[in-house]
C-alpha positions as CSV (number, residue, x, y, z in Angstrom):
1,M,-0.2,13.0,83.1
2,K,3.2,12.3,84.6
3,F,6.4,12.7,82.4
4,V,10.0,11.8,83.0
5,C,12.4,14.3,81.5
6,L,15.9,13.1,81.0
7,G,18.4,15.9,80.7
8,Y,21.7,15.3,78.8
9,Y,24.8,17.4,78.8
10,N,28.5,17.3,77.7
11,E,30.3,16.6,80.9
12,T,33.6,17.8,79.7
13,A,32.2,21.1,78.4
14,F,30.4,21.7,81.8
15,E,33.6,21.0,83.7
16,N,35.4,23.6,81.5
17,L,33.0,26.3,82.5
18,S,34.3,28.9,84.9
19,P,32.9,28.5,88.4
20,E,30.9,31.7,87.9
21,D,29.3,30.5,84.6
22,G,28.6,27.1,86.1
23,Q,26.9,28.7,89.1
24,R,24.9,31.1,87.0
25,M,23.7,28.3,84.7
26,M,22.6,26.2,87.8
27,E,20.8,29.2,89.3
28,E,18.9,29.7,86.1
29,C,17.8,26.1,86.1
30,F,16.8,26.2,89.7
31,A,14.8,29.4,89.1
32,Y,12.9,27.7,86.3
33,D,12.3,24.6,88.5
34,D,10.7,27.0,91.0
35,V,8.4,28.3,88.2
36,L,7.4,24.7,87.5
37,R,6.8,24.1,91.3
38,Q,4.6,27.2,91.6
39,G,2.5,25.9,88.6
40,G,2.1,22.5,90.2
41,H,4.2,20.8,87.5
42,F,7.4,19.9,89.3
43,I,7.0,16.5,90.9
44,G,10.7,15.9,91.7
45,G,14.0,15.2,90.2
46,E,17.6,14.0,90.8
47,A,20.9,15.2,89.5
48,L,23.3,12.4,88.6
49,D,27.0,12.3,89.6
50,S,29.6,11.9,86.8
51,C,29.2,9.1,84.3
52,R,32.8,8.2,85.1
53,K,31.4,6.8,88.4
54,A,28.7,4.7,86.8
55,V,28.6,1.0,86.4
56,T,26.5,-0.7,83.7
57,L,25.1,-4.2,84.2
58,R,24.3,-6.6,81.4
59,M,23.6,-10.3,81.1
60,N,26.4,-12.2,79.3
61,N,26.0,-15.9,78.8
62,G,23.8,-16.3,81.9
63,S,26.0,-14.2,84.1
64,V,25.7,-10.6,85.1
65,E,28.7,-8.6,83.9
66,A,29.5,-5.2,85.3
67,T,31.5,-2.6,83.3
68,D,32.6,0.8,84.3
69,G,30.8,3.8,83.0
70,P,28.0,4.0,80.5
71,Y,28.2,1.9,77.4
72,A,27.7,4.6,74.8
73,E,30.0,6.4,72.5
74,T,28.6,9.9,72.9
75,K,29.7,13.2,74.3
76,E,26.3,13.9,75.8
77,V,25.5,11.8,78.9
78,L,22.5,11.7,81.2
79,G,22.9,14.4,83.8
80,G,19.6,14.2,85.7
81,I,16.0,13.5,85.7
82,L,13.0,15.7,86.3
83,F,9.5,14.4,87.1
84,L,6.8,16.6,85.5
85,E,3.1,16.8,85.7
86,A,1.5,18.1,82.5
87,R,-1.9,17.8,80.6
88,D,-0.4,15.9,77.7
89,M,2.9,15.6,75.7
90,A,2.4,18.9,74.0
91,H,2.1,20.7,77.3
92,A,5.2,18.8,78.7
93,V,7.1,19.9,75.6
94,E,5.9,23.5,76.1
95,L,7.0,23.5,79.7
96,M,10.4,21.9,79.2
97,S,11.2,24.0,76.1
98,K,11.5,27.0,78.5
99,H,13.9,25.2,80.8
100,P,17.4,26.8,80.7
101,G,18.9,23.2,80.8
102,V,17.9,22.8,77.2
103,G,20.7,25.3,76.3
104,V,23.2,22.9,77.8
105,G,22.0,19.7,76.2
106,P,18.9,17.9,75.0
107,F,16.0,16.8,77.2
108,E,14.2,13.5,76.3
109,I,10.6,13.6,77.5
110,R,8.7,10.3,78.1
111,P,5.3,9.6,79.5
112,A,5.5,7.7,82.7
113,D,4.0,4.2,82.4
114,E,1.1,4.7,84.8
115,I,-0.1,1.1,84.6
116,V,3.2,-0.4,85.7
117,N,3.8,2.4,88.2
118,S,0.4,1.7,89.7
119,L,1.4,-2.0,90.1
120,I,4.7,-1.0,91.7
121,A,2.8,1.3,94.2
122,Q,0.4,-1.4,95.1
123,R,3.2,-3.9,95.7
124,T,5.1,-1.3,97.8
125,K,2.1,-0.6,99.8
126,S,1.4,-4.3,100.5
127,A,5.0,-5.2,101.2
128,S,5.9,-6.1,104.7
129,F,9.7,-5.9,104.7
């Protein structure tokens, strides 16, 4: 099964780390990502830039409205995503509970919607753009 792991963190707290502590934390995360790769569990991932550079779109009275930043009052923001292959949710939780990033902020783990993703893959394959 495929899982999408959403990693959250406190952007201000991370910015206040010393360069050495920030680098050490990133190296620990990268090292565990390598463990996941070696086990065939790491499918991919993306780190996200600052939430201050985000734009949120929403429909308002029939028009699309763009607002700066995420629309959430929280200190923890989405920092990145990791795509994971695991037997089931319990296995995904077991794998991600060892990730050093959990010490920085929570990870939300969701099963990928394999039916919709299959439809997207079919459409992409048949598209002639």
